[in-house]
Structure formats: structure tokens, C-alpha cells
C-alpha angles and dihedrals in degrees: 000000000000117000090240093054091045090053092048092051093047092046091051091051093048091047089052093049092051093046093047091049091049090050090050092050095047096039090241102148094186092054091048092051092046089052091051090049090053090052090054090047091052091049091049091051090052092047092050091051091047090053090050090052092050092048090050090050091052092049092048090050092051091048090052092051093048095044 
């Protein structure tokens, strides 16, 4: 996972947590739900990057065994 992508995923999750908390405090259900959606989006971004890293690791391992 690149540092930039990791920061983006973390920022999206933090943004979502703040928005969800603000929605909870103000009673704004839509804001709360949008915040929760951003948290899910951030988690999905992180998972996608983790999968890319694992795939790259597998490919590197195969290349080492072949070479």
C-alpha cells in the first residue's frame, strides 16, 4: 500500500467518523448515515490496497522461485 493511498483511506475513515458523530449529536440522521458510508468507503479502500500488496508479494515470490 502506498503511503498516499494509506493516508487517503485513513482520512476518509476519520472524516466519516467525525461526520457520523456530528450527525449523532445534532440528530441529523442523513449526516450520520453519510458519515458511516464514508467509514465503509475508507475501509474498502484500505482492503483494496492490502489485496494489491498481497498480490504483489505473491508475484514477487513466484518470480524469485522461477529465477
